[in-house]
N, C-alpha and C positions, 0 to 999 in steps of 0.2 A: 743769664736768666735772673730775674729779680728775686729779692728775698721773699716777696708775697707769692710768687709763683712756685717756688721751692716749698714753702710752708703749706701751700694749698695741696700740692702732690703728697707731701708727707702726712698731712691730715688723712687723706684718703688711704694711705698705707696703714696708718694707726687704726682707723675704723676697721679695716680688714683684719688686722692683727688681733683686735679685741674680739671681732666676730669669730675668728678661727679658734681662739682660746676658749670661747663659750662653747662652740661646737664640740671640741674635744671632750667636754665634760657631759655631753648628752649621751643617754643610754643607747639610743639607736646607732650612734656613731661608734661607741665602744664595742657593740656586737657586730660591726661591719669591719672586719680587720683591714681589708683593702683601702676603704675610705679613711679609716683611722690612720693608716701609715702615710697616706697622701697628705692628710691635713697636719699631721705631726711634723712632716718634712717641710711643708709650707710655713708652719709656725716657727721652726728654727731658722729657715731662710729669712724670715721677716725681722727676727730679733736684732741682727746688726743695724738694719735700717732704722728701727725704733730708738736703739741706743744712740745712734748718730743724730737722729732727729732731736732727742732730749738735750744732748750736748749743744746742739746748733741753737735750739730754742733758748736755752740758758744764756748762751753767748750773746744773742740778739738782745735779750732782756737786760744783761749786764751793760751793754752799749747804751741802751735808752736810759738806765738809771744813772749811769756815769755822766752822760750829757746833761741830765737834769741837775746833777751835783755841780758840775761846772757852771751852770747858769745861775746857781744861787749861792755857791760857796765864796766866801770872801777871803779865808785864810789862804795865803799863797803857797804854803807847804802842802796843804790838802789839795790845792788846785794842781800843783805839779805832780803830785801822786795820782790824781785822777787823769791828767793828761797821759801820763806814762801807761796807765792801765788801759785807757781807750785806744792807744797806739797799738799796744799788744793785741787787744781784741780785734781791731780792724785788720790786722795782719793775719789772724787765725781764721777770719771768716772765709776768704777765698779758698784756703786749704780745706776747710770743712765742706765748702760747697762742692769742690772737686771730688772729694770722697763720696758725698752724697749722690752726685751725678752718676758715678761708677755704680754705686749700690742700687741705684734705681733702674739701671739698665738690666733687663732680664738675663740671667746667667744661663749657660747651658745645663739644663736640668740633670744631664748625666755626670757632671763634675764630681759629685760627692760619691760616686759609685766605685766599687772595686774594679779591676781591669783584667782582661785576658791579654797577655802580651806574647807575641809571636816573633821570634828572631830566625831569619832564613839566610844562609849563605847565598850570596849572588855571584856575579862574575869574579873569576879569580881562582877557581879549582880549590886545591887544599888550603891555600892562603885565605881564601874567603871563609872557609869553615873555621880556620883558627881565629880569624877576626870576629866572627859571630860568637865564639867562645869568649873572646875579650870583652865584647859588648855585654854578654851575659854576666861575666864577672863584675863589669863596671856597675850594671844595674843592680845586681845582688848586694853590693856594698852600699849602694844608694838606699836601698830598701832598709838595710840594717840601721843606717843613719836616721831614717824616718820612723823606725820601729814597726815597719810593716812585715807582713808574713808572705813568703812566696812558696807556692807549691807547684812543682813541675808535674804537667799532665803527661807529656810524652817528649822524647827526644830522639834524634838520629845522630850518632857521633860521626865526626869527619875521619877519614882514613888517616890523616896525619895529626889529628888532635881537633879540638873544638867541636862545633856541631854543624851538621848540614841543615838541621832544624831543631828548635826547642820551643816548646809552648808551656806557659805557666800562668797560674791564677795568682794575682797579688791582691791582698786584702789589707785594708787599713783606711785611715781618714783621708778622704779626697784623693784616692789614688789616681783615678782616671783624669781628673782635673789638672793634675800635675804631669802625669805621664803622657798625655795625648800629644804633647809637643815633640815626642820622640818618634812619632810615626813618619816613615819615609826611608829613603836610601841613605846609609851612612858609608862613606868611603874612607879607605885607609891607604896611605902612601908609605911605603917602607920597604926595606930589603927583606924578602921572605926567607924563612929558615932554609928552604930548599934551594935558594939562589947562590950559586958558587962564584959568579962574577962580581957580586956586590952591587947589582944594579937595583934601583928603586922601582917597584911595581905598584900598580893601583888595583886594588880589589874592593869589593863591596859586599854589604850585608843589608838586608831589608828588615825594618822593624814595623810591626803593625800593632797598634794598641786599641782594644775595643772595651767599651764599657759593659760591665757584667750585667746581664739581664736579671731582674728580680723575679720572684715566683709569680707575681701578678703582671709582669710586663708583657709576657707572651705565654700562650697556651699550646701545650704539645700533647696531642692525643696519642694514646698508647698504640693504636692501630696504625699511626703514621710512622712508627719507628721499628726498623728491624735490628735486632740485637744479636751480635756474634761475639763468641768468646774464643780466645786462642791463648797459647802459652806466651808469657812474657819473654823478652830477650834483654840482655845486658845485666848490669849488677843486680843482685837481689838474693844471693845464697842458693840454698838447695831447692827453693820453690820455683827457681827459674827453669823454664823448659820442662817442667813436671806437672804444674797445675794450670788449668785454664782460667787464670785470673785477669788476663788482659781483656778489655772490652773495646768492641767497635759498634758505634751507633750509626746507622744510616737513616736520615729523614727522607722517606719515600717521596713526598711531594716536591721537595727542592733538590734532592740528590746530595745534600750536605752530608759528609761523612766525618765523624769525630772518633779518635781513638784514645785510650788511656791505659797505661800499663805501669804507672809509677808505683802503685800500692800492690801489696801482696794479697790484699783482700779483693775479691771480685766485686763485692758490694760497694766498697769505697771507690774503686775504679769507675763503677757504673755511675755513682753520684757525681763524680768529678766530670765525667764524660757528658752527663746529662746537663750540667751547669754550663759547660762549654757550648754544647749544641743550642741550648736556649739563648745564649749570648750571640751566637752566630746567626740564628734565625732573627733575633731582635735587631741586629745590625743591618739586615737587608733593608729595613725601613729607615733606621738611623742614618744610613748611607746617604740618603737623599739630602738630609739636613747638612751632613758633612760636605758633600759636593757643593752644596750652595755656599757655605761660609768659606770654604777653601778657595773658592773663585774670587772672593772679596778680601780675604785676609791673608797676607803673606806669611803670617806666623803659623797658620794651620795648613796641614796637608791632609787631603781626603785619604782615608784608609784604602780606598779603591785605586788610588793613584800610586802604585808601587814604584813608578819610575822617577818620582820626584826626589832629586838629590837635595838633601837638607844640610849635611854636615860633612866636613873633611878632617880627618885626623892625620896630620903630617909628622911622622916620627923623626926624620932627619932634622927637622927644623924645631921639633918639640912644640908644634903649633896646631890648634884646633880652630876651624873656621865654621861658623854657622852662616849659611848662605842667604838664609831668609831675612836676616837683619844686619848682614854684613859685620858680624861680630867675630874678632879675631883674638885669641888668648894664647899666650906662650907658656902655659904650665900644663902641658899634656899629660905627664905622669900623675900629677895631682888629680887631673879630671878623670883619667882612666881608673883611678883609685875610688871612684864613686862620688867624687865631689862635682856634681853637675847642677847643684841648686842655683848657683849664680847665673848659669846659662839660662835655666828655666825662668828665673826671676826677671831677666831682661827680655825674654820672649813675651812673658806675661805683661810686662809694661808696654811693650810694643802692641800687643793685642788690645789692651785696654785703651790705648790711644785710637786704634782703629774702631773699636767699638763706640767710643765717644763721637767720632765723625759720622758713624752710621745712624747714630741716635739723633732725636730732635730735642733732646733735653738741654 
């Protein structure tokens, strides 16, 4: 892409940036909360592009002025300095253009959202439940490293430890955009605690990551929800099995059922269950988008495709393999301690390369 074409596109973005900034100060927008939230989100998304534009435009201007200096300057020392400066600037331009191309590609609008994360034990019996517990621990430590907050909505413990199922809401900056790469089947190869012959078994757990639906993303009518209360089970002190604090919400039109029993307060459980229900309803539509991109990008797995194997954790060899990008790392204990950012970074790089191929920029 020529400099002129990039500048032309960026000028259009800047015009929209200015327009959105002016709209945000208009009284009718301030009184329409849904429109204000959408415009404010767009304004924040455009800011990095505008910053890159100003930096790029300054570099092009400096190239022009440096060339003019070389054409007129007689002092040899000054000419050498100008040549050195021009060389640096010319090296920076392609990097700036690559950054701008990525910024100009429309991002997934859900990336900035919080996420509902579901981990389920798959094939492998008790060992699969134990492995689901290991994944939960790995993610919990990763959330801590990022300063995110995780709240468990519900869980079913495995008979030998771990979880048959655990569902949590994770809140923080850009949670979904980072965690979406974890959706799919995770396999573990190791000697189970219950194995007496020392043989390596393969078990699996499924991870599903959904973007949290905002209040304005989906409307739920009260008459479409059936609310049931029941006694909580599991840890919780004297209130367990004595108060009807657990909540079950059934969305009648779709048949989707959501439960929450993590809080001692029925009201808090209801709020958390309603958030999850809203998210699952929203994702019925979002699924169409995921199905589309997962068919074109090897880094992404549709949340509906629970059979897609994405990663293997091999304990005897201390190895982790991500099958989408053929990435193998031999620091398994470090990874299982929550250090998965490097894997996600490489997946993001691979996806960016795929997005650039898809675009006509």
